A tleap script that builds the chain and sets N, CA, C and O, in Angstrom:
source leaprc.protein.ff14SB
mol = sequence {
  NMET PRO GLN PHE ARG SER GLY SER SER GLN
  THR SER SER THR SER GLU SER VAL ILE ASN
  GLU THR ILE THR SER HIE GLN TYR ARG THR
  GLY TYR SER TYR SER ALA SER GLY HIE ASN
  ILE GLU SER SER ASP LEU ASN GLU TYR ILE
  ASN PRO THR ALA THR THR LEU THR GLU GLN
  THR VAL GLY GLY VAL ASN PHE SER TRP THR
  ALA PRO ASN LEU GLU ALA VAL PRO ARG TRP
  LYS ILE ALA THR PRO GLY SER ALA PHE SER
  LEU GLN GLU THR LEU ILE THR PRO GLY LEU
  ASP THR VAL THR THR ILE THR ARG THR ILE
  ASN THR THR THR THR THR GLU THR THR THR
  THR PHE GLY CGLN
}
set mol.1.N position { 4.595 69.843 -15.706 }
set mol.1.CA position { 4.082 68.699 -15.032 }
set mol.1.C position { 2.591 68.599 -15.371 }
set mol.1.O position { 1.840 69.563 -15.224 }
set mol.2.N position { 2.179 67.402 -15.832 }
set mol.2.CA position { 0.756 67.241 -16.195 }
set mol.2.C position { -0.123 67.207 -14.954 }
set mol.2.O position { 0.288 66.775 -13.877 }
set mol.3.N position { -1.311 67.666 -15.142 }
set mol.3.CA position { -2.279 67.608 -14.055 }
set mol.3.C position { -3.469 66.791 -14.529 }
set mol.3.O position { -4.023 67.035 -15.601 }
set mol.4.N position { -3.851 65.815 -13.712 }
set mol.4.CA position { -4.988 64.965 -14.035 }
set mol.4.C position { -6.135 65.322 -13.120 }
set mol.4.O position { -5.948 65.491 -11.915 }
set mol.5.N position { -7.263 65.433 -13.660 }
set mol.5.CA position { -8.431 65.707 -12.849 }
set mol.5.C position { -9.109 64.413 -12.435 }
set mol.5.O position { -9.499 64.266 -11.277 }
set mol.6.N position { -9.252 63.501 -13.328 }
set mol.6.CA position { -9.824 62.188 -13.006 }
set mol.6.C position { -9.363 61.207 -14.067 }
set mol.6.O position { -8.893 61.588 -15.139 }
set mol.7.N position { -9.511 59.943 -13.739 }
set mol.7.CA position { -9.102 58.917 -14.680 }
set mol.7.C position { -9.095 57.550 -14.012 }
set mol.7.O position { -9.479 57.391 -12.854 }
set mol.8.N position { -8.655 56.599 -14.768 }
set mol.8.CA position { -8.557 55.245 -14.219 }
set mol.8.C position { -7.418 54.517 -14.911 }
set mol.8.O position { -6.972 54.879 -16.000 }
set mol.9.N position { -6.983 53.504 -14.245 }
set mol.9.CA position { -5.900 52.685 -14.766 }
set mol.9.C position { -6.289 51.223 -14.547 }
set mol.9.O position { -6.824 50.868 -13.496 }
set mol.10.N position { -6.023 50.396 -15.525 }
set mol.10.CA position { -6.320 48.974 -15.398 }
set mol.10.C position { -5.059 48.169 -15.666 }
set mol.10.O position { -4.316 48.440 -16.610 }
set mol.11.N position { -4.833 47.174 -14.818 }
set mol.11.CA position { -3.712 46.258 -15.035 }
set mol.11.C position { -4.229 44.833 -14.902 }
set mol.11.O position { -5.192 44.563 -14.185 }
set mol.12.N position { -3.578 43.953 -15.598 }
set mol.12.CA position { -3.938 42.548 -15.553 }
set mol.12.C position { -2.659 41.726 -15.455 }
set mol.12.O position { -1.679 41.993 -16.150 }
set mol.13.N position { -2.684 40.730 -14.589 }
set mol.13.CA position { -1.511 39.876 -14.400 }
set mol.13.C position { -1.981 38.425 -14.377 }
set mol.13.O position { -2.953 38.096 -13.697 }
set mol.14.N position { -1.302 37.567 -15.109 }
set mol.14.CA position { -1.645 36.143 -15.153 }
set mol.14.C position { -0.398 35.330 -14.840 }
set mol.14.O position { 0.684 35.579 -15.370 }
set mol.15.N position { -0.583 34.350 -13.962 }
set mol.15.CA position { 0.528 33.439 -13.683 }
set mol.15.C position { 0.023 32.006 -13.814 }
set mol.15.O position { -1.135 31.715 -13.517 }
set mol.16.N position { 0.895 31.126 -14.259 }
set mol.16.CA position { 0.551 29.717 -14.422 }
set mol.16.C position { 1.595 28.881 -13.695 }
set mol.16.O position { 2.785 29.195 -13.709 }
set mol.17.N position { 1.127 27.811 -13.060 }
set mol.17.CA position { 2.068 26.889 -12.421 }
set mol.17.C position { 1.651 25.461 -12.739 }
set mol.17.O position { 0.466 25.158 -12.877 }
set mol.18.N position { 2.634 24.605 -12.851 }
set mol.18.CA position { 2.403 23.189 -13.094 }
set mol.18.C position { 3.150 22.421 -12.013 }
set mol.18.O position { 4.357 22.585 -11.839 }
set mol.19.N position { 2.416 21.580 -11.288 }
set mol.19.CA position { 3.017 20.743 -10.249 }
set mol.19.C position { 2.845 19.291 -10.668 }
set mol.19.O position { 1.722 18.809 -10.824 }
set mol.20.N position { 3.960 18.599 -10.849 }
set mol.20.CA position { 3.937 17.166 -11.126 }
set mol.20.C position { 4.246 16.452 -9.818 }
set mol.20.O position { 5.271 16.709 -9.186 }
set mol.21.N position { 3.353 15.556 -9.416 }
set mol.21.CA position { 3.460 14.922 -8.110 }
set mol.21.C position { 3.396 13.404 -8.277 }
set mol.21.O position { 2.557 12.885 -9.013 }
set mol.22.N position { 4.288 12.707 -7.587 }
set mol.22.CA position { 4.274 11.245 -7.572 }
set mol.22.C position { 4.274 10.788 -6.119 }
set mol.22.O position { 5.140 11.172 -5.333 }
set mol.23.N position { 3.297 9.970 -5.779 }
set mol.23.CA position { 3.172 9.423 -4.435 }
set mol.23.C position { 3.317 7.908 -4.547 }
set mol.23.O position { 2.593 7.266 -5.307 }
set mol.24.N position { 4.248 7.343 -3.793 }
set mol.24.CA position { 4.445 5.897 -3.797 }
set mol.24.C position { 4.219 5.369 -2.392 }
set mol.24.O position { 4.782 5.886 -1.427 }
set mol.25.N position { 3.397 4.345 -2.282 }
set mol.25.CA position { 3.071 3.740 -0.998 }
set mol.25.C position { 3.453 2.264 -1.030 }
set mol.25.O position { 3.116 1.554 -1.978 }
set mol.26.N position { 4.162 1.797 0.011 }
set mol.26.CA position { 4.540 0.392 0.142 }
set mol.26.C position { 3.735 -0.217 1.290 }
set mol.26.O position { 3.743 0.309 2.403 }
set mol.27.N position { 3.053 -1.303 1.026 }
set mol.27.CA position { 2.286 -2.008 2.056 }
set mol.27.C position { 3.026 -3.305 2.382 }
set mol.27.O position { 3.333 -4.095 1.490 }
set mol.28.N position { 3.307 -3.513 3.668 }
set mol.28.CA position { 4.036 -4.701 4.109 }
set mol.28.C position { 3.130 -5.595 4.938 }
set mol.28.O position { 2.365 -5.116 5.776 }
set mol.29.N position { 3.220 -6.874 4.702 }
set mol.29.CA position { 2.515 -7.856 5.517 }
set mol.29.C position { 3.521 -8.346 6.555 }
set mol.29.O position { 4.574 -8.867 6.187 }
set mol.30.N position { 3.218 -8.191 7.844 }
set mol.30.CA position { 4.188 -8.531 8.882 }
set mol.30.C position { 3.903 -9.878 9.528 }
set mol.30.O position { 4.648 -10.312 10.407 }
set mol.31.N position { 2.860 -10.529 9.112 }
set mol.31.CA position { 2.540 -11.853 9.639 }
set mol.31.C position { 2.338 -12.821 8.497 }
set mol.31.O position { 2.620 -12.500 7.342 }
set mol.32.N position { 1.860 -13.987 8.810 }
set mol.32.CA position { 1.623 -14.972 7.763 }
set mol.32.C position { 0.229 -15.547 7.903 }
set mol.32.O position { -0.417 -15.416 8.943 }
set mol.33.N position { -0.222 -16.184 6.836 }
set mol.33.CA position { -1.515 -16.827 6.840 }
set mol.33.C position { -1.337 -18.240 6.287 }
set mol.33.O position { -0.771 -18.428 5.211 }
set mol.34.N position { -1.819 -19.214 7.024 }
set mol.34.CA position { -1.761 -20.605 6.575 }
set mol.34.C position { -3.168 -21.169 6.627 }
set mol.34.O position { -3.869 -21.002 7.625 }
set mol.35.N position { -3.580 -21.827 5.575 }
set mol.35.CA position { -4.884 -22.485 5.594 }
set mol.35.C position { -4.777 -23.809 4.857 }
set mol.35.O position { -3.964 -23.975 3.948 }
set mol.36.N position { -5.614 -24.740 5.271 }
set mol.36.CA position { -5.684 -26.051 4.630 }
set mol.36.C position { -7.142 -26.445 4.527 }
set mol.36.O position { -7.931 -26.190 5.436 }
set mol.37.N position { -7.491 -27.062 3.426 }
set mol.37.CA position { -8.859 -27.538 3.262 }
set mol.37.C position { -8.828 -28.811 2.416 }
set mol.37.O position { -7.839 -29.110 1.747 }
set mol.38.N position { -9.896 -29.523 2.461 }
set mol.38.CA position { -10.000 -30.746 1.677 }
set mol.38.C position { -11.042 -31.663 2.269 }
set mol.38.O position { -11.802 -31.280 3.158 }
set mol.39.N position { -11.065 -32.882 1.760 }
set mol.39.CA position { -11.973 -33.869 2.332 }
set mol.39.C position { -11.247 -35.212 2.425 }
set mol.39.O position { -10.331 -35.498 1.654 }
set mol.40.N position { -11.672 -36.008 3.368 }
set mol.40.CA position { -11.082 -37.310 3.667 }
set mol.40.C position { -9.620 -37.176 4.086 }
set mol.40.O position { -8.787 -38.015 3.745 }
set mol.41.N position { -9.321 -36.115 4.826 }
set mol.41.CA position { -7.974 -35.927 5.374 }
set mol.41.C position { -8.083 -35.610 6.853 }
set mol.41.O position { -9.120 -35.140 7.322 }
set mol.42.N position { -7.021 -35.867 7.578 }
set mol.42.CA position { -6.952 -35.517 8.985 }
set mol.42.C position { -5.500 -35.296 9.357 }
set mol.42.O position { -4.589 -35.717 8.644 }
set mol.43.N position { -5.299 -34.640 10.469 }
set mol.43.CA position { -3.946 -34.361 10.929 }
set mol.43.C position { -3.270 -35.673 11.309 }
set mol.43.O position { -3.870 -36.526 11.962 }
set mol.44.N position { -2.025 -35.823 10.896 }
set mol.44.CA position { -1.275 -37.014 11.296 }
set mol.44.C position { -0.370 -36.707 12.487 }
set mol.44.O position { 0.363 -37.585 12.943 }
set mol.45.N position { -0.409 -35.480 12.996 }
set mol.45.CA position { 0.358 -35.130 14.185 }
set mol.45.C position { -0.306 -35.737 15.402 }
set mol.45.O position { -1.531 -35.848 15.451 }
set mol.46.N position { 0.474 -36.126 16.370 }
set mol.46.CA position { -0.065 -36.778 17.564 }
set mol.46.C position { -1.069 -35.905 18.297 }
set mol.46.O position { -2.074 -36.399 18.807 }
set mol.47.N position { -0.793 -34.596 18.349 }
set mol.47.CA position { -1.697 -33.694 19.071 }
set mol.47.C position { -2.735 -33.065 18.147 }
set mol.47.O position { -3.480 -32.177 18.559 }
set mol.48.N position { -2.782 -33.523 16.905 }
set mol.48.CA position { -3.712 -33.025 15.881 }
set mol.48.C position { -3.604 -31.519 15.683 }
set mol.48.O position { -4.589 -30.847 15.376 }
set mol.49.N position { -2.411 -31.008 15.860 }
set mol.49.CA position { -2.143 -29.588 15.684 }
set mol.49.C position { -2.184 -29.264 14.191 }
set mol.49.O position { -1.526 -29.937 13.397 }
set mol.50.N position { -2.939 -28.253 13.805 }
set mol.50.CA position { -3.090 -27.949 12.377 }
set mol.50.C position { -2.599 -26.563 12.010 }
set mol.50.O position { -3.037 -25.999 11.008 }
set mol.51.N position { -1.696 -26.003 12.806 }
set mol.51.CA position { -1.172 -24.676 12.512 }
set mol.51.C position { 0.345 -24.700 12.691 }
set mol.51.O position { 0.827 -25.190 13.712 }
set mol.52.N position { 1.113 -24.181 11.723 }
set mol.52.CA position { 2.563 -24.174 11.905 }
set mol.52.C position { 2.980 -23.225 13.016 }
set mol.52.O position { 2.326 -22.207 13.241 }
set mol.53.N position { 4.060 -23.551 13.709 }
set mol.53.CA position { 4.557 -22.665 14.755 }
set mol.53.C position { 5.222 -21.450 14.131 }
set mol.53.O position { 5.754 -21.525 13.023 }
set mol.54.N position { 5.192 -20.331 14.845 }
set mol.54.CA position { 5.718 -19.075 14.322 }
set mol.54.C position { 7.198 -18.917 14.669 }
set mol.54.O position { 7.661 -19.376 15.713 }
set mol.55.N position { 7.910 -18.271 13.787 }
set mol.55.CA position { 9.302 -17.920 13.995 }
set mol.55.C position { 9.440 -16.439 13.697 }
set mol.55.O position { 9.063 -16.003 12.610 }
set mol.56.N position { 9.971 -15.648 14.628 }
set mol.56.CA position { 10.173 -14.230 14.385 }
set mol.56.C position { 11.537 -14.034 13.737 }
set mol.56.O position { 12.559 -14.483 14.259 }
set mol.57.N position { 11.537 -13.364 12.604 }
set mol.57.CA position { 12.771 -13.111 11.883 }
set mol.57.C position { 13.357 -11.771 12.294 }
set mol.57.O position { 12.698 -10.981 12.971 }
set mol.58.N position { 14.575 -11.519 11.894 }
set mol.58.CA position { 15.236 -10.271 12.267 }
set mol.58.C position { 14.674 -9.095 11.481 }
set mol.58.O position { 13.939 -9.266 10.508 }
set mol.59.N position { 15.037 -7.903 11.927 }
set mol.59.CA position { 14.581 -6.682 11.251 }
set mol.59.C position { 15.198 -6.554 9.871 }
set mol.59.O position { 16.289 -7.057 9.604 }
set mol.60.N position { 14.473 -5.870 9.009 }
set mol.60.CA position { 14.941 -5.600 7.657 }
set mol.60.C position { 14.597 -4.155 7.330 }
set mol.60.O position { 13.609 -3.622 7.835 }
set mol.61.N position { 15.400 -3.522 6.495 }
set mol.61.CA position { 15.132 -2.160 6.045 }
set mol.61.C position { 14.946 -2.168 4.533 }
set mol.61.O position { 15.820 -2.615 3.791 }
set mol.62.N position { 13.793 -1.667 4.087 }
set mol.62.CA position { 13.500 -1.559 2.661 }
set mol.62.C position { 12.980 -0.154 2.413 }
set mol.62.O position { 12.005 0.267 3.036 }
set mol.63.N position { 13.613 0.566 1.522 }
set mol.63.CA position { 13.169 1.919 1.198 }
set mol.63.C position { 13.173 2.846 2.400 }
set mol.63.O position { 12.337 3.745 2.487 }
set mol.64.N position { 14.104 2.642 3.334 }
set mol.64.CA position { 14.192 3.489 4.515 }
set mol.64.C position { 13.209 3.128 5.616 }
set mol.64.O position { 13.135 3.827 6.627 }
set mol.65.N position { 12.444 2.040 5.439 }
set mol.65.CA position { 11.474 1.617 6.439 }
set mol.65.C position { 12.011 0.372 7.138 }
set mol.65.O position { 12.334 -0.625 6.492 }
set mol.66.N position { 12.103 0.443 8.478 }
set mol.66.CA position { 12.543 -0.717 9.263 }
set mol.66.C position { 11.320 -1.529 9.667 }
set mol.66.O position { 10.328 -0.973 10.137 }
set mol.67.N position { 11.391 -2.838 9.484 }
set mol.67.CA position { 10.308 -3.694 9.932 }
set mol.67.C position { 10.833 -5.090 10.205 }
set mol.67.O position { 11.897 -5.478 9.722 }
set mol.68.N position { 10.078 -5.829 10.979 }
set mol.68.CA position { 10.366 -7.239 11.214 }
set mol.68.C position { 9.061 -7.988 10.998 }
set mol.68.O position { 7.986 -7.388 11.004 }
set mol.69.N position { 9.155 -9.283 10.809 }
set mol.69.CA position { 7.952 -10.030 10.546 }
set mol.69.C position { 7.976 -11.367 11.254 }
set mol.69.O position { 9.010 -11.838 11.728 }
set mol.70.N position { 6.801 -11.956 11.307 }
set mol.70.CA position { 6.638 -13.286 11.880 }
set mol.70.C position { 6.324 -14.236 10.741 }
set mol.70.O position { 5.396 -13.999 9.968 }
set mol.71.N position { 7.080 -15.294 10.635 }
set mol.71.CA position { 6.893 -16.273 9.567 }
set mol.71.C position { 6.725 -17.657 10.190 }
set mol.71.O position { 7.128 -17.881 11.331 }
set mol.72.N position { 6.135 -18.572 9.448 }
set mol.72.CA position { 5.990 -19.920 9.993 }
set mol.72.C position { 7.290 -20.705 9.890 }
set mol.72.O position { 8.097 -20.482 8.988 }
set mol.73.N position { 7.477 -21.610 10.812 }
set mol.73.CA position { 8.579 -22.556 10.731 }
set mol.73.C position { 8.119 -23.651 9.774 }
set mol.73.O position { 7.237 -24.439 10.116 }
set mol.74.N position { 8.702 -23.711 8.584 }
set mol.74.CA position { 8.225 -24.643 7.566 }
set mol.74.C position { 8.473 -26.104 7.941 }
set mol.74.O position { 7.862 -27.003 7.362 }
set mol.75.N position { 9.351 -26.342 8.891 }
set mol.75.CA position { 9.540 -27.710 9.388 }
set mol.75.C position { 8.363 -28.136 10.267 }
set mol.75.O position { 8.168 -29.323 10.529 }
set mol.76.N position { 7.583 -27.150 10.719 }
set mol.76.CA position { 6.469 -27.447 11.621 }
set mol.76.C position { 5.113 -27.323 10.927 }
set mol.76.O position { 4.083 -27.231 11.594 }
set mol.77.N position { 5.105 -27.320 9.586 }
set mol.77.CA position { 3.841 -27.279 8.866 }
set mol.77.C position { 3.115 -28.592 9.147 }
set mol.77.O position { 3.748 -29.648 9.156 }
set mol.78.N position { 1.822 -28.554 9.374 }
set mol.78.CA position { 1.085 -29.772 9.704 }
set mol.78.C position { 1.269 -30.876 8.660 }
set mol.78.O position { 1.421 -30.612 7.467 }
set mol.79.N position { 1.250 -32.109 9.143 }
set mol.79.CA position { 1.313 -33.287 8.279 }
set mol.79.C position { -0.099 -33.861 8.199 }
set mol.79.O position { -0.824 -33.895 9.193 }
set mol.80.N position { -0.468 -34.300 7.036 }
set mol.80.CA position { -1.827 -34.780 6.801 }
set mol.80.C position { -1.798 -36.245 6.390 }
set mol.80.O position { -0.807 -36.730 5.845 }
set mol.81.N position { -2.892 -36.940 6.657 }
set mol.81.CA position { -3.033 -38.324 6.202 }
set mol.81.C position { -4.458 -38.531 5.712 }
set mol.81.O position { -5.377 -37.795 6.071 }
set mol.82.N position { -4.610 -39.544 4.891 }
set mol.82.CA position { -5.938 -39.876 4.371 }
set mol.82.C position { -6.710 -40.569 5.481 }
set mol.82.O position { -6.231 -41.526 6.090 }
set mol.83.N position { -7.903 -40.074 5.731 }
set mol.83.CA position { -8.714 -40.618 6.823 }
set mol.83.C position { -9.221 -42.031 6.487 }
set mol.83.O position { -9.161 -42.928 7.328 }
set mol.84.N position { -9.711 -42.221 5.282 }
set mol.84.CA position { -10.194 -43.526 4.848 }
set mol.84.C position { -9.383 -43.950 3.633 }
set mol.84.O position { -9.688 -43.540 2.512 }
set mol.85.N position { -8.338 -44.779 3.844 }
set mol.85.CA position { -7.497 -45.198 2.719 }
set mol.85.C position { -8.322 -45.877 1.624 }
set mol.85.O position { -9.251 -46.637 1.899 }
set mol.86.N position { -7.957 -45.582 0.385 }
set mol.86.CA position { -8.660 -46.160 -0.759 }
set mol.86.C position { -9.803 -45.300 -1.249 }
set mol.86.O position { -10.278 -45.495 -2.368 }
set mol.87.N position { -10.262 -44.349 -0.441 }
set mol.87.CA position { -11.348 -43.452 -0.854 }
set mol.87.C position { -10.741 -42.189 -1.464 }
set mol.87.O position { -9.575 -41.865 -1.236 }
set mol.88.N position { -11.547 -41.501 -2.230 }
set mol.88.CA position { -11.102 -40.248 -2.840 }
set mol.88.C position { -10.789 -39.228 -1.747 }
set mol.88.O position { -11.408 -39.226 -0.682 }
set mol.89.N position { -9.820 -38.365 -2.030 }
set mol.89.CA position { -9.468 -37.325 -1.077 }
set mol.89.C position { -8.986 -36.104 -1.844 }
set mol.89.O position { -8.662 -36.181 -3.029 }
set mol.90.N position { -8.945 -34.968 -1.139 }
set mol.90.CA position { -8.359 -33.754 -1.703 }
set mol.90.C position { -7.690 -32.985 -0.569 }
set mol.90.O position { -8.092 -33.077 0.591 }
set mol.91.N position { -6.680 -32.241 -0.928 }
set mol.91.CA position { -5.965 -31.413 0.042 }
set mol.91.C position { -5.449 -30.172 -0.667 }
set mol.91.O position { -4.797 -30.258 -1.707 }
set mol.92.N position { -5.747 -29.026 -0.092 }
set mol.92.CA position { -5.216 -27.766 -0.609 }
set mol.92.C position { -4.645 -26.989 0.560 }
set mol.92.O position { -5.348 -26.692 1.526 }
set mol.93.N position { -3.362 -26.662 0.464 }
set mol.93.CA position { -2.708 -25.848 1.479 }
set mol.93.C position { -2.330 -24.517 0.854 }
set mol.93.O position { -1.880 -24.459 -0.290 }
set mol.94.N position { -2.517 -23.459 1.611 }
set mol.94.CA position { -2.144 -22.126 1.154 }
set mol.94.C position { -1.309 -21.461 2.243 }
set mol.94.O position { -1.694 -21.437 3.412 }
set mol.95.N position { -0.164 -20.923 1.842 }
set mol.95.CA position { 0.710 -20.213 2.775 }
set mol.95.C position { 1.055 -18.864 2.159 }
set mol.95.O position { 1.685 -18.795 1.104 }
set mol.96.N position { 0.639 -17.801 2.822 }
set mol.96.CA position { 0.977 -16.448 2.392 }
set mol.96.C position { 2.003 -15.932 3.384 }
set mol.96.O position { 1.717 -15.797 4.574 }
set mol.97.N position { 3.187 -15.646 2.893 }
set mol.97.CA position { 4.296 -15.279 3.771 }
set mol.97.C position { 4.389 -13.767 3.964 }
set mol.97.O position { 3.807 -13.012 3.185 }
set mol.98.N position { 5.110 -13.314 4.989 }
set mol.98.CA position { 5.273 -11.880 5.232 }
set mol.98.C position { 6.236 -11.255 4.233 }
set mol.98.O position { 6.996 -11.944 3.552 }
set mol.99.N position { 6.179 -9.941 4.167 }
set mol.99.CA position { 7.074 -9.188 3.288 }
set mol.99.C position { 6.305 -8.112 2.552 }
set mol.99.O position { 5.209 -7.725 2.958 }
set mol.100.N position { 6.877 -7.642 1.485 }
set mol.100.CA position { 6.246 -6.592 0.684 }
set mol.100.C position { 4.988 -7.150 0.028 }
set mol.100.O position { 5.045 -8.160 -0.674 }
set mol.101.N position { 3.861 -6.496 0.257 }
set mol.101.CA position { 2.583 -6.981 -0.251 }
set mol.101.C position { 2.191 -6.259 -1.534 }
set mol.101.O position { 1.967 -6.896 -2.563 }
set mol.102.N position { 2.107 -4.923 -1.476 }
set mol.102.CA position { 1.716 -4.148 -2.647 }
set mol.102.C position { 2.497 -2.838 -2.701 }
set mol.102.O position { 2.922 -2.301 -1.678 }
set mol.103.N position { 2.670 -2.350 -3.905 }
set mol.103.CA position { 3.249 -1.028 -4.135 }
set mol.103.C position { 2.225 -0.251 -4.953 }
set mol.103.O position { 1.823 -0.688 -6.031 }
set mol.104.N position { 1.805 0.900 -4.438 }
set mol.104.CA position { 0.844 1.748 -5.134 }
set mol.104.C position { 1.542 3.043 -5.518 }
set mol.104.O position { 2.143 3.707 -4.674 }
set mol.105.N position { 1.458 3.395 -6.790 }
set mol.105.CA position { 2.055 4.640 -7.272 }
set mol.105.C position { 0.955 5.498 -7.886 }
set mol.105.O position { 0.232 5.064 -8.782 }
set mol.106.N position { 0.846 6.710 -7.389 }
set mol.106.CA position { -0.130 7.673 -7.905 }
set mol.106.C position { 0.660 8.831 -8.503 }
set mol.106.O position { 1.490 9.441 -7.828 }
set mol.107.N position { 0.401 9.125 -9.758 }
set mol.107.CA position { 1.048 10.251 -10.441 }
set mol.107.C position { -0.044 11.214 -10.877 }
set mol.107.O position { -1.021 10.817 -11.511 }
set mol.108.N position { 0.132 12.483 -10.530 }
set mol.108.CA position { -0.852 13.476 -10.959 }
set mol.108.C position { -0.165 14.775 -11.306 }
set mol.108.O position { 0.928 15.071 -10.824 }
set mol.109.N position { -0.821 15.540 -12.147 }
set mol.109.CA position { -0.350 16.857 -12.557 }
set mol.109.C position { -1.414 17.879 -12.166 }
set mol.109.O position { -2.593 17.706 -12.473 }
set mol.110.N position { -0.988 18.943 -11.487 }
set mol.110.CA position { -1.906 20.003 -11.070 }
set mol.110.C position { -1.529 21.268 -11.848 }
set mol.110.O position { -0.439 21.813 -11.674 }
set mol.111.N position { -2.436 21.722 -12.697 }
set mol.111.CA position { -2.241 22.954 -13.471 }
set mol.111.C position { -3.069 24.061 -12.819 }
set mol.111.O position { -4.271 23.898 -12.610 }
set mol.112.N position { -2.426 25.186 -12.498 }
set mol.112.CA position { -3.102 26.304 -11.856 }
set mol.112.C position { -2.833 27.573 -12.653 }
set mol.112.O position { -1.688 27.891 -12.977 }
set mol.113.N position { -3.901 28.286 -12.960 }
set mol.113.CA position { -3.788 29.587 -13.621 }
set mol.113.C position { -4.462 30.617 -12.721 }
set mol.113.O position { -5.612 30.439 -12.320 }
set mol.114.N position { -3.740 31.700 -12.403 }
set mol.114.CA position { -4.270 32.765 -11.562 }
set mol.114.C position { -4.216 34.070 -12.344 }
set mol.114.O position { -3.169 34.462 -12.858 }
set mol.115.N position { -5.349 34.725 -12.423 }
set mol.115.CA position { -5.409 36.025 -13.110 }
set mol.115.C position { -5.884 37.079 -12.113 }
set mol.115.O position { -6.904 36.915 -11.443 }
set mol.116.N position { -5.112 38.169 -12.035 }
set mol.116.CA position { -5.466 39.273 -11.144 }
set mol.116.C position { -5.671 40.522 -12.004 }
set mol.116.O position { -4.795 40.934 -12.765 }
set mol.117.N position { -6.850 41.100 -11.853 }
set mol.117.CA position { -7.139 42.326 -12.574 }
set mol.117.C position { -7.362 43.450 -11.560 }
set mol.117.O position { -8.123 43.295 -10.605 }
set mol.118.N position { -6.697 44.568 -11.778 }
set mol.118.CA position { -6.797 45.691 -10.868 }
set mol.118.C position { -7.238 46.938 -11.630 }
set mol.118.O position { -6.694 47.277 -12.681 }
set mol.119.N position { -8.222 47.594 -11.076 }
set mol.119.CA position { -8.682 48.867 -11.652 }
set mol.119.C position { -8.504 49.951 -10.578 }
set mol.119.O position { -9.012 49.844 -9.462 }
set mol.120.N position { -7.770 50.986 -10.958 }
set mol.120.CA position { -7.546 52.102 -10.039 }
set mol.120.C position { -8.249 53.337 -10.622 }
set mol.120.O position { -8.036 53.714 -11.775 }
set mol.121.N position { -9.068 53.933 -9.807 }
set mol.121.CA position { -9.775 55.155 -10.232 }
set mol.121.C position { -9.271 56.307 -9.359 }
set mol.121.O position { -9.198 56.200 -8.135 }
set mol.122.N position { -8.938 57.372 -10.007 }
set mol.122.CA position { -8.450 58.510 -9.235 }
set mol.122.C position { -9.166 59.766 -9.721 }
set mol.122.O position { -9.663 59.835 -10.845 }
set mol.123.N position { -9.197 60.710 -8.869 }
set mol.123.CA position { -9.831 61.991 -9.198 }
set mol.123.C position { -9.204 63.092 -8.371 }
set mol.123.O position { -8.301 62.842 -7.572 }
set mol.124.N position { -9.667 64.281 -8.557 }
set mol.124.CA position { -9.078 65.440 -7.896 }
set mol.124.C position { -9.665 65.667 -6.562 }
set mol.124.O position { -9.278 66.608 -5.870 }
savepdb mol mol.pdb
quit
C-alpha cells in the first residue's frame, strides 16, 4: 500500500446549457373608440347625440383566454349633415373596434457555461 506524505490533486469540470425561450403576449382591446371630425358639419340627430350607443357582446375564448367586449351599435352611429349647404365641407369618422389588438413574440437564447475547478491539498 502506497504512503503519501503530501501532495495535491486538481480537477476541473465544465458544463454548458442552452435554453431557447419563446414568450408570446396577446393584447386585447375590450372597448371601442369612435371619433368624428371635420368642418361645416353638424349632428342631424334630434338630440345632437354624437356618440354611438354601446352593445355588450358575449364572451369569447381565444388562446385559452376568456374575454368579452363592448362594441358600438352600428345602427346608432351618429348621422351628420352639412351645416351650410353649398359650402365646402369635410367629414372623417374613425371607429376602432374591440378584439385582438397586438401579438408580441419575444424569442431569446440563453447560453450558460459553468466551470468548477477544485484543488485538494493533503499532507501527513
